[in-house]
C-alpha positions as CSV (number, residue, x, y, z in Angstrom):
1,X,-17.6,3.9,3.5
2,X,-14.3,5.6,4.4
3,X,-11.5,3.3,5.6
4,X,-8.8,6.0,6.2
5,X,-9.4,9.6,7.1
6,X,-6.7,12.3,7.6
7,X,-7.8,15.6,9.0
8,X,-5.5,18.6,9.2
9,X,-2.4,16.5,9.8
10,X,0.7,18.7,10.5
11,X,4.3,17.8,11.2
12,X,7.4,19.8,11.7
13,X,11.0,19.0,12.6
14,X,12.3,22.0,14.4
15,X,11.7,25.1,12.3
16,X,11.0,23.0,9.1
17,X,7.3,22.4,8.4
18,X,7.2,19.0,6.6
19,X,3.4,18.6,6.5
20,X,1.2,21.7,6.4
21,X,-2.4,20.4,7.2
22,X,-3.2,17.3,5.1
23,X,-6.8,16.2,4.5
24,X,-7.3,12.9,2.7
25,X,-10.1,10.4,2.5
26,X,-9.5,6.8,1.3
27,X,-12.5,4.5,0.5
28,X,-12.5,1.0,2.0
29,X,-11.0,-1.6,-0.4
30,X,-9.5,1.0,-2.7
31,X,-5.9,1.8,-3.7
32,X,-4.5,5.3,-3.3
33,X,-1.1,6.4,-4.6
34,X,0.7,9.4,-2.9
35,X,3.1,11.0,-5.3
36,X,5.4,14.0,-5.2
37,X,9.1,15.0,-5.6
38,X,11.7,14.3,-3.0
39,X,11.1,16.4,0.1
40,X,7.4,16.8,-0.5
41,X,6.4,15.0,2.7
42,X,4.9,11.8,1.3
43,X,7.1,9.4,3.3
44,X,6.5,11.3,6.5
45,X,2.8,11.1,5.9
46,X,3.0,7.3,5.4
47,X,5.0,6.9,8.6
48,X,2.4,8.9,10.5
49,X,-0.4,6.6,9.1
50,X,1.7,3.6,10.1
51,X,2.3,4.9,13.6
52,X,6.1,5.2,13.3
53,X,5.7,9.0,13.9
54,X,3.2,11.1,15.7
55,X,1.7,14.2,14.1
56,X,2.1,17.5,15.9
57,X,-1.6,18.1,15.3
58,X,-4.5,16.6,13.4
59,X,-6.3,13.3,13.4
60,X,-5.9,9.9,11.8
61,X,-8.8,7.4,11.8
62,X,-9.2,4.0,10.2
63,X,-12.8,2.9,10.2
64,X,-14.3,4.0,13.4
65,X,-11.0,3.9,15.4
66,X,-9.1,7.1,16.2
67,X,-5.4,6.2,15.7
68,X,-3.9,9.7,16.3
69,X,-5.1,12.9,17.7
70,X,-2.1,15.1,17.7
71,X,0.8,13.5,19.7
72,X,-1.6,11.1,21.4
73,X,-1.7,8.0,19.3
74,X,-2.2,4.2,19.2
75,X,1.2,2.4,18.9
76,X,2.1,0.9,15.5
77,X,1.8,-2.7,16.6
78,X,-1.8,-2.2,17.7
79,X,-3.1,-0.6,14.5
80,X,-3.6,-3.7,12.4
81,X,-1.8,-2.1,9.5
82,X,0.6,-4.0,7.2
83,X,3.8,-2.3,6.0
84,X,6.0,-3.2,3.1
85,X,9.2,-1.1,2.9
86,X,11.2,-0.2,-0.2
87,X,13.7,-3.1,0.0
88,X,11.4,-5.7,1.5
89,X,13.5,-5.9,4.6
90,X,13.3,-9.7,4.9
91,X,15.1,-11.1,7.9
92,X,18.3,-12.6,6.5
93,X,18.6,-15.2,9.3
94,X,15.2,-16.7,8.6
95,X,14.1,-18.8,5.7
96,X,11.1,-17.9,3.5
97,X,8.9,-20.0,5.9
98,X,10.3,-18.1,8.9
99,X,9.7,-14.7,7.2
100,X,6.2,-15.4,6.1
101,X,5.3,-16.9,9.5
102,X,7.0,-14.3,11.5
103,X,4.8,-13.1,14.4
104,X,2.9,-16.5,14.6
105,X,4.1,-19.0,17.2
106,X,5.6,-22.2,15.8
107,X,3.0,-24.2,17.6
108,X,0.1,-22.0,16.5
109,X,-2.9,-24.0,15.2
110,X,-2.9,-24.3,11.4
111,X,0.3,-22.3,11.0
112,X,1.6,-24.4,8.1
113,X,-1.8,-24.1,6.3
114,X,-1.8,-20.4,6.8
115,X,1.8,-20.0,5.4
116,X,0.8,-22.2,2.4
117,X,-2.3,-20.0,1.8
118,X,-0.1,-16.9,1.9
119,X,2.4,-18.3,-0.6
120,X,-0.5,-19.2,-2.9
121,X,-1.9,-15.6,-2.5
122,X,1.4,-14.1,-3.7
123,X,1.7,-16.7,-6.5
124,X,4.8,-18.5,-5.2
125,X,5.3,-22.2,-4.8
126,X,5.6,-23.8,-1.3
127,X,8.8,-25.5,-2.5
128,X,10.5,-22.2,-1.9
129,X,9.8,-22.2,1.8
130,X,13.2,-23.6,2.7
131,X,15.1,-21.0,0.7
132,X,17.0,-18.1,2.3
133,X,16.3,-14.4,1.3
134,X,19.6,-14.2,-0.6
135,X,18.5,-17.1,-2.8
136,X,15.5,-15.1,-4.1
137,X,15.1,-12.7,-7.0
138,X,14.1,-9.1,-6.3
139,X,10.5,-9.7,-7.3
140,X,10.3,-12.9,-5.2
141,X,11.6,-11.0,-2.2
142,X,9.0,-8.3,-2.5
143,X,6.2,-10.9,-2.8
144,X,7.5,-12.6,0.4
145,X,7.5,-9.3,2.2
146,X,3.9,-8.8,1.0
147,X,3.0,-12.3,2.3
148,X,4.6,-11.5,5.7
149,X,2.5,-8.3,5.9
150,X,-0.7,-10.1,4.9
151,X,-0.1,-12.8,7.6
152,X,-1.7,-10.6,10.3
153,X,-4.8,-10.0,8.1
154,X,-4.3,-6.2,8.1
155,X,-7.2,-3.8,7.4
156,X,-4.9,-1.3,5.7
157,X,-1.7,-2.0,3.7
158,X,1.1,0.6,3.3
159,X,3.6,0.3,0.5
160,X,6.7,2.5,0.6
161,X,8.1,2.5,-3.0
162,X,8.2,-1.3,-3.0
163,X,8.9,-1.7,-6.7
164,X,11.7,0.9,-7.2
165,X,14.6,-1.6,-6.8
166,X,13.2,-3.9,-9.6
167,X,14.1,-3.7,-13.2
168,X,11.6,-2.2,-15.6
169,X,9.9,-5.4,-16.8
170,X,9.8,-7.1,-13.4
171,X,8.5,-3.9,-11.8
172,X,5.5,-3.8,-14.1
173,X,4.6,-7.4,-13.7
174,X,5.1,-7.4,-9.9
175,X,3.1,-4.2,-9.6
176,X,0.2,-5.6,-11.6
177,X,0.3,-8.9,-9.5
178,X,0.3,-7.0,-6.2
179,X,-2.6,-4.7,-7.3
180,X,-4.7,-7.8,-8.3
181,X,-3.9,-9.6,-5.1
182,X,-4.8,-6.6,-2.9
183,X,-7.9,-5.9,-4.9
184,X,-9.1,-9.5,-4.7
185,X,-8.5,-9.5,-0.9
186,X,-10.4,-6.2,-0.5
187,X,-7.5,-4.6,1.4
188,X,-7.4,-0.8,1.5
189,X,-3.9,0.2,0.2
190,X,-1.7,3.3,0.3
191,X,1.3,3.4,-2.1
192,X,4.0,6.0,-1.8
193,X,6.0,6.4,-5.0
194,X,8.0,9.0,-7.0
195,X,7.1,7.2,-10.2
196,X,4.1,8.9,-11.8
197,X,3.4,6.1,-14.3
198,X,3.4,3.6,-11.4
199,X,0.9,5.7,-9.5
200,X,-1.4,6.2,-12.5
201,X,-1.5,2.4,-13.3
202,X,-1.7,1.1,-9.7
203,X,-4.2,3.4,-8.0
204,X,-7.9,4.2,-8.0
205,X,-7.0,7.6,-6.5
206,X,-3.9,9.7,-6.9
207,X,-2.9,12.3,-4.3
208,X,-0.2,14.8,-5.4
209,X,2.0,16.4,-2.8
210,X,4.2,19.4,-3.0
211,X,6.2,21.2,-0.3
212,X,4.1,19.5,2.5
213,X,0.8,20.3,0.9
214,X,-1.7,18.0,-0.9
215,X,-2.2,20.0,-4.0
216,X,-4.6,17.8,-6.0
217,X,-6.4,14.5,-5.4
218,X,-8.6,12.5,-7.7
219,X,-9.0,9.7,-10.2
220,X,-5.8,9.0,-12.2
221,X,-7.3,9.8,-15.6
222,X,-8.9,13.0,-14.3
223,X,-5.5,14.2,-12.8
224,X,-3.6,13.3,-16.0
225,X,-6.0,15.2,-18.3
226,X,-7.0,18.0,-16.0
227,X,-4.1,18.9,-13.6
228,X,-4.6,22.0,-11.5
229,X,-1.4,23.8,-12.7
230,X,1.6,23.4,-14.9
231,X,3.8,21.9,-12.2
232,X,1.3,19.0,-11.6
233,X,1.0,18.5,-15.3
234,X,4.7,18.2,-15.7
235,X,5.1,15.9,-12.8
236,X,2.4,13.4,-14.0
237,X,3.9,13.2,-17.5
238,X,5.1,15.1,-20.6
239,X,3.0,18.1,-21.4
240,X,2.8,20.9,-23.9
241,X,1.8,24.2,-22.3
242,X,0.8,27.2,-24.5
243,X,-0.5,30.7,-24.0
244,X,-3.9,31.2,-25.6
245,X,-6.9,33.5,-26.1
246,X,-10.2,31.8,-25.1
247,X,-13.6,32.5,-26.3
248,X,-16.7,30.3,-26.5
249,X,-15.0,27.0,-25.7
250,X,-12.2,27.5,-28.2
251,X,-8.6,28.6,-27.9
252,X,-6.5,30.6,-30.4
253,X,-2.8,29.6,-29.9
254,X,0.3,28.6,-31.8
255,X,-1.3,25.4,-32.9
256,X,-4.3,27.3,-34.4
257,X,-7.8,27.1,-33.2
258,X,-8.5,24.2,-30.9
259,X,-11.3,23.1,-28.5
260,X,-10.8,23.5,-24.8
261,X,-12.5,21.8,-21.8
262,X,-13.8,25.1,-20.3
263,X,-16.5,26.9,-22.3
264,X,-16.9,29.6,-19.6
265,X,-13.4,31.1,-19.5
266,X,-12.7,34.1,-21.7
267,X,-9.5,36.0,-22.5
268,X,-5.9,35.1,-21.8
269,X,-5.0,31.7,-20.3
270,X,-2.5,28.8,-20.2
271,X,-3.7,25.6,-21.9
272,X,-2.2,22.1,-21.8
273,X,-2.1,19.2,-24.2
274,X,-0.5,15.8,-23.8
275,X,2.0,14.9,-26.6
276,X,-0.1,11.9,-27.6
277,X,-3.0,14.3,-28.4
278,X,-0.9,15.8,-31.3
279,X,-0.8,13.7,-34.4
280,X,2.0,14.2,-36.9
281,X,1.9,13.3,-40.6
282,X,4.6,14.0,-43.1
283,X,3.5,16.1,-46.1
284,X,5.3,16.8,-49.4
285,X,7.9,19.5,-49.4
286,X,6.1,21.1,-52.4
287,X,2.8,21.3,-50.6
288,X,2.5,25.0,-51.3
289,X,2.0,24.1,-55.0
290,X,-1.1,22.1,-54.1
291,X,-2.4,24.6,-51.5
292,X,-2.5,24.3,-47.8
293,X,-5.3,23.6,-45.4
294,X,-6.2,26.9,-43.7
295,X,-7.3,25.1,-40.6
296,X,-4.1,23.0,-40.3
297,X,-0.8,23.7,-38.5
298,X,2.5,22.8,-40.0
299,X,6.0,22.4,-38.7
300,X,9.5,21.3,-39.6
301,X,11.3,18.4,-37.9
302,X,14.5,19.5,-36.3
303,X,15.4,16.3,-34.5
304,X,14.1,12.7,-34.0
305,X,14.9,10.5,-31.0
306,X,14.1,6.9,-31.8
307,X,12.8,4.9,-28.9
308,X,11.5,1.8,-30.4
309,X,7.7,1.8,-30.6
310,X,7.6,5.6,-30.1
311,X,9.9,8.3,-31.4
312,X,10.1,11.8,-29.9
313,X,10.2,14.5,-32.6
314,X,11.5,18.1,-32.0
315,X,9.3,20.2,-34.3
316,X,9.5,23.9,-35.0
317,X,6.1,25.4,-35.9
318,X,5.7,27.4,-39.1
319,X,3.4,30.2,-39.9
320,X,1.1,30.7,-42.9
321,X,1.1,33.6,-45.4
322,X,-1.8,33.2,-47.7
323,X,-1.4,29.8,-49.4
324,X,2.2,29.5,-48.4
325,X,4.0,28.5,-45.2
326,X,7.2,30.1,-43.9
327,X,9.4,30.5,-40.9
328,X,7.7,32.4,-38.1
329,X,8.7,36.1,-37.8
330,X,8.4,37.9,-34.5
331,X,6.1,35.4,-32.9
332,X,7.8,34.3,-29.7
333,X,5.4,31.5,-28.8
334,X,6.1,29.8,-32.1
335,X,9.9,30.0,-31.8
336,X,10.2,27.4,-29.1
337,X,10.2,23.9,-30.6
338,X,7.7,21.3,-29.4
339,X,8.4,17.7,-28.4
340,X,5.8,15.5,-30.2
341,X,5.3,11.7,-30.3
342,X,5.3,9.6,-33.5
343,X,5.1,5.8,-34.2
344,X,8.8,4.8,-34.2
345,X,8.8,3.0,-37.5
346,X,6.9,5.8,-39.3
347,X,8.7,8.8,-37.8
348,X,9.3,11.6,-40.3
349,X,13.0,12.3,-40.9
350,X,14.9,15.4,-39.9
351,X,14.1,18.2,-42.2
352,X,10.7,16.9,-43.1
353,X,7.6,19.1,-43.3
354,X,4.7,17.8,-41.2
355,X,1.1,18.6,-40.6
356,X,0.0,18.7,-36.9
357,X,-3.5,17.9,-35.9
358,X,-5.0,17.9,-32.3
359,X,-7.2,15.2,-31.0
360,X,-9.6,16.0,-28.2
361,X,-9.7,19.1,-26.1
362,X,-6.9,21.2,-24.5
363,X,-7.1,21.6,-20.8
364,X,-7.4,25.1,-19.3
365,X,-5.4,25.6,-16.1
366,X,-7.2,27.1,-13.1
367,X,-6.4,30.8,-12.3
């Protein structure tokens, strides 16, 4: 069952085309993250779904209801959609109780019970109801904003970068709590964010936007491992992109001969690996006296950036001559150092010789 459907949604401001024909389906009860760099059109798309803006053309439906057909649209307050903005936007002149209960008359039946239920849903104690917004932490403010949006029992929840103002630890815990809450309630959710790790961890489906176009959409793991092009790969995380020659499901490249995820492609192509697929192990400096593995790839550590649990190594690849290894000569693809990951406490020092092995398959970019 589809809860939200966008068909050929377009929007321009003057001569500037912001959305160039967006098609997107969101299943009922699922969570979708819309990501993209600044200016890609993701916030405009969210505002069109919310009813704050009208598309120039295209349709927006939720369930069986047509919400927008070009400029003709259902007003935002009649859509049954919850909206949580970036800063929570709590009313400073209302207490927590007033914010959560906003939109419900003070003499409404079971108002107090409903407010208490909402506080429990967002894991906050009812003893906070008398507090003012400025007396709350950032995470508490976001939860109150979510409770206020849930008060009207929305069929669709829109989140506009709601965690960006929180510090790293609080952001992760709040994001997880919100995802669990919305999942338990079965509310279809759209999250707009510029944080790729947030999108990958929060959503069941990730939609990547670029220059007003939806360039790829799918399951987070699928997009992370099999992005359509180099730009998407780089936006969703660190990547290592190499030119290669393909044949029979294998690639010959600067890292040697490695398996790829497309056994049909032949000839020249660009392949991608995530840094965590490359495993680095220090080897003795006199390894040539013991012989080298013909199938292995070796490199020299130029720099190490300690980051606690993970260190980032800058490694220059080395080429093999017989049983020896030496600096590459005239091989341009091997001259550019690679950024590789290593366990922080076991990171090889600068100047160390390392052996590099590849886990899993490299991804072949589409033509």
